[in-house]
LOLO-505229 format. One line per 2 residues: for each residue x, y, z of C-alpha. Coordinates in steps of 0.05 Angstrom, whole numbers, always signed. Example, Ala and Ser with C-alpha at 12.3 -4.5 7.8 and 13.67 -1.06 7.14 Angstrom:
BEGIN
+246 -90 +156 ~ +273 -21 +143
***
This chain:
BEGIN
-1 -1 +2 ~ +57 +51 +17
+90 +32 -45 ~ +28 +56 -86
+22 +120 -47 ~ +97 +137 -58
+92 +122 -135 ~ +33 +160 -142
+65 +218 -103 ~ +127 +215 -152
+80 +212 -215 ~ +46 +275 -190
+117 +314 -173 ~ +139 +291 -245
+76 +320 -277 ~ +80 +382 -237
+153 +392 -259 ~ +133 +380 -332
+77 +431 -328 ~ +117 +483 -293
+168 +473 -349 ~ +120 +483 -403
+90 +541 -369 ~ +163 +574 -369
+174 +558 -436 ~ +105 +585 -458
+119 +651 -422 ~ +191 +660 -453
***
């Protein structure tokens, strides 16, 4: 159970990094 939560958290932070990167790129 703990592993599922950890992997979900990792996926979420990866998505947030990707979205942040895309947002920064679209501003430039």
